C-alpha positions in Angstrom: 9.7 -19.2 -29.6 10.8 -15.7 -30.4 8.2 -14.2 -27.9 9.7 -16.4 -25.1 13.2 -15.1 -25.9 11.8 -11.6 -26.0 10.1 -12.1 -22.6 13.3 -13.5 -21.1 15.5 -10.7 -22.3 12.9 -8.0 -21.4 12.7 -9.3 -17.9 16.4 -9.4 -17.4 16.9 -6.0 -19.0 14.3 -4.5 -16.7 15.8 -6.2 -13.6 19.3 -5.0 -14.4 18.2 -1.5 -15.2 16.3 -1.4 -11.8 19.3 -2.8 -10.0 21.5 -0.1 -11.5 19.0 2.6 -10.5 18.8 1.2 -7.0 22.6 1.2 -6.8 22.5 4.9 -7.5 20.0 5.5 -4.7 22.1 3.5 -2.3 25.3 5.3 -3.4 23.5 8.6 -2.7 22.6 7.4 0.8 26.3 6.5 1.5 27.5 9.8 0.0 25.1 11.8 2.2 26.0 9.9 5.4 27.2 13.1 7.0 24.6 15.5 5.6 22.4 17.0 8.3 18.7 16.1 8.0 19.3 13.7 5.0 16.8 10.9 5.0 18.0 7.5 3.6 15.9 6.2 0.8 15.4 2.9 -0.9 12.9 1.1 -3.1 11.1 -2.2 -2.8 12.8 -4.0 -5.7 10.1 -6.7 -6.2 7.4 -4.1 -6.4 9.5 -1.9 -8.8 10.1 -4.8 -11.1 6.5 -5.9 -11.2 5.4 -2.3 -11.9 8.0 -1.8 -14.6 7.0 -5.0 -16.3 3.3 -4.1 -16.0 3.9 -0.6 -17.4 5.9 -1.9 -20.4 3.0 -4.3 -21.1 0.4 -1.6 -21.2 2.7 0.9 -23.0 1.1 4.1 -21.7 1.9 7.2 -23.7 4.2 9.7 -22.0 2.7 12.4 -19.8 2.6 15.8 -21.4 3.9 18.7 -19.3 1.7 21.7 -18.8 2.8 25.0 -20.4 1.8 28.4 -19.1 2.8 30.2 -22.2 2.9 29.3 -25.9 6.6 30.2 -26.0 7.6 27.6 -23.4 9.4 24.6 -24.7 7.1 21.5 -24.9 8.2 18.4 -23.2 7.1 15.2 -21.5 7.6 14.0 -18.0 10.2 11.3 -17.4 8.9 7.8 -17.4 9.8 7.4 -13.8 9.4 10.6 -11.8 12.2 11.9 -9.7 10.9 10.0 -6.7 10.4 6.6 -8.3 12.1 3.7 -9.8 10.3 1.4 -12.2 7.0 3.1 -11.3 7.5 2.3 -7.6 8.0 5.2 -5.2 11.3 5.8 -3.4 10.6 5.0 0.3 12.3 6.5 3.3 14.3 3.9 5.2 13.0 3.0 8.7 15.2 4.7 11.3 17.1 2.1 13.4 19.1 4.5 15.4 18.4 8.2 15.6 21.1 10.9 15.3 21.4 14.4 16.7 21.6 16.0 13.2 18.5 14.3 11.9 20.4 12.1 9.4 18.9 8.6 9.0 21.7 6.9 7.1 23.1 3.8 8.8 26.3 3.1 7.0 26.3 -0.6 8.0 22.9 -1.1 6.5 23.7 1.0 3.4 27.0 -0.8 2.7 25.3 -4.2 3.2 22.4 -3.3 0.8 24.9 -1.8 -1.7 27.0 -5.0 -1.8 23.9 -7.2 -1.9 22.4 -5.3 -4.8 25.7 -5.3 -6.7 26.1 -9.1 -6.3 22.5 -9.6 -7.5 23.3 -7.4 -10.6 26.4 -9.5 -11.3 24.3 -12.7 -10.9 21.8 -11.4 -13.4 24.6 -10.6 -15.9 26.1 -14.1 -15.4 22.7 -15.7 -16.0 22.1 -13.8 -19.2 25.6 -14.6 -20.5 25.0 -18.3 -19.7 21.7 -18.3 -21.6 23.3 -16.6 -24.6 26.2 -19.1 -24.6 23.8 -22.0 -24.3 21.7 -20.7 -27.3 24.9 -20.2 -29.4 26.1 -23.7 -28.6 22.7 -25.1 -29.6 22.6 -23.4 -33.0 26.3 -23.8 -34.0 27.1 -27.0 -35.9 29.6 -29.5 -34.4 
């Protein structure tokens, strides 16, 4: 029973964390709409969630960073590199309409994805809250 609860909460935790990270990527795209040669990026959410869940299941140790001198500060690489979310790479968005300055951000697409992602995040929060309330009602007397 506890493992089922753990799986439920782990899945929702991962999904909401990935949604929050994707929201940052989409916000970055919108913020750079006027930046010359900026390339819009996004992630395949389903692949990122699958990779994140698989990576948590295998629990790989963190990658050690190379040091060229003994006096360098030791460290480990971030779990998701700078170009990835949940172990899935950030992809460049397909260009629908080219621009003279080389920018590939389509504000209509970005705003739509931003709102859709935000609504899905809210739906996840609502689902978790509903499950918690149902569990509390089940264990409380009366």
